[in-house]
N, C-alpha and C positions, 0 to 999 in steps of 0.2 A: 277331065271328066271326073269330078268329085261327086257328082250326084248319081252315083252308081246304084242301081236297084238292089236293095238289100234282099238277100235270099238265104235260106238255111244252108249250112255247109253240106248237108245231106239232103237231097230232094225227095227222099222217100217219105211217104205219109206216115204220120203217127197218130194212133187213136187210143182212147181209154175206154174200157168196158168192163163188164162183169162176165165171169165164166158161168155158163149155164149147163155145160155137159163135158164130162171127161171120160166117156165110155170107150173111146178109141185109144190105142197105143201111140204114145208120143204126139197126140193131137188133142186140142181142146177147142170147144166152140165158145167164142166170146161174142156177147151181144152188146153192140154199141147203139147209142141213141143220139140223134141230132134234133135240135129244135129249129124248125123252119117256118117261115110265114107263108100261108097259103096264098097263091097268086090272086085268086078272085075274092075270097072271103076275108083276107087279111087276118085271119086267126092263126095263132101259133099252133103248129101241129108237131107231134113228136113222131119221128120216123126212126124205126129200129132196123138194124141189119145184123145178120149172124155171120161172123167171120171164122174161118178155120185157121187155127194158130198152131205152129210147130212148138211143141214143149218137149225138148230133148230128154229131160230127166224125170218126166212125169211128176213134176212137183206141184202142179196146180190142182186145186179142189173146187168144187162147185161153190159159188158165192164169193170167190176171190175177186178183188178189183185189180186189173192189170193194165199195163201200157204195152202196146204192140206196135210193130213197125212193118211196113210193106217190104217184101223181098221178092226174089225170083220165084217162079213156080216150083214148089216142092213136091206137088202131086196134083192130081186132077182138080181138087178144090182148094188146096193149101197155098195161100199167097202171103201169109203174114208169119212173123216170128215174134217170140216173147222178148221184150226188152227188160221189164222189171215187174215185180209184184208190188203194188202200192199198198194194198191192204189185205192181210190174210183173214180168212174166215175163222171164227172160233170154234 
C-alpha cells in the first residue's frame, strides 16, 4: 500500500489571523477570516471568527499577524495557542 493518504504529522488545525484585543492577562483575541462561496448565490463571502488564544508571555499587541494552533481546552473559551508571530505591528 504505497498510496497512503497524506496527512499532516500533527492533526491539529492551524490558522492565521490578526490580533484584535489583548485586554486579558495571557489571552489574546485573534480574528481569522475565510473566503467561502455562498451555496445559493455563488458569490464569495468573507466569514470572520474570533478565537481566544493563549499568550504565555503577553508578547502580542493589537494589529500583530499571528499563526495559532488548536490545543486542549485551557479555559472556558480558550482552545488555541500561539505558534509564531508572523508580523509585528509598528
